[in-house]
N, C-alpha and C positions, 0 to 999 in steps of 0.2 A: 234333643233339639227343642227349642222353645217354639210353641205353636200359637200364632196370633191371628185372630179374625178381625178384620176392620170392617165395620158396618157403617156405610156412609148414607145418611138420610138427607143431609143438607144439600140443596141444589145450587148453592152459591159457588161459582167457579173458584173463588179465593179459598174456600174451605176444601174443595175437591182436590186442588193442587197439592195440599198437604197430605191428603190420603195417598195420592200417587207417590209423592216423594218419600213418605214414610214406608210404604209397602216396598218400594224398590230398595231403599236403604236397609231395611230389615232383612230382605231377601239376600242382598249382597253381603250381609254380616252372618249369614247362615241360618236365619230364622225360617221356619215354615210359615208362610203368609198366605192368607186367603182374604180377598176383598169381596164384600157383598154390597151391591148397589141397591138401595132402598128408597122409598119415599120420593120426595121432590128431586133427589139426585138423578132419578131415572130420566128426567126431562133433558139432561145433558147429553144423553147418548148420541143423538144425531149430530150435535155440534162437535163432539169429541172425534167423530169419524172424519171430519173435514180437515184437509191438509192445512188450511189457512188458520185453523184455530190454535191459539197459543198453547193449549194443553195437548194438542194432537200427538206430538212426539213422545211425551211422557205416557200418554194413554197407550200408544202403540208399544212402547217399551214394557209397560206393565202387562199387556196382553201377551207379548212375546215371551216374557218370563213366566207366563201362566199364573199370574197373581190375581186374576179376576175369577173368583169362584162362580159368580153369576149375578143375575138381576132378578129382583122381585117381580114375579109374573103379574100380580095384581096391580102393583104400583105402575109398572111400565104400561099396562093396559089402560089404566086411569089417565096417565100422562100422555097417551097416544104415541108411545115410543116402542111398543112391542115389536113392530116390524123392523125397526132399527136394531134392536137387540138381536133379533133372529138373523138379520142380514150380516151382522158383525160376528156371528157364530158364538154368541154368548149363551150360556146355559140359563134357562128360566127356572127359578127356584120358587116353590110354592107349597111346601109340605104342611103349612099351617094356614088353612083356609085361603090359599093363594099367595101367602107370604112366607118367606123363609123363617124357620123357627130357630131362634138363638139357642134354645134348649138342646137341640141336636149337636150344636157345636160344643156347648158346655159339657155334654155327656161324653164327648170325645176328647175332653181335656184342653180345649182351645180357650185362651184368654181372649175376652171380647173387649174391643175398643170401639166406641161409637163416635161418629162425627156428625 
């Protein structure tokens, strides 16, 4: 099975929608997919949880399919969204000075795609 880790740093919703669409598409096609939310993308967390947000349904679908590996602990803290990540039950990742290490994914054979 092909293993793909999507690291999303960009906090632009127009970029983030493509991450969600691709994660769901790949999972539906049999890929093992993990999404890691990093950098300014962590600022989107409270908005994604709101039912009126245009990305909410995709976000919920990605979470239901267990495609969200987690959120950068340091970045969510910096962006003031740590509480939202926790409230949504998202894992906080921080094995590299508070940030998720891409090397760990590479060591496990994951292809890395960044957004």
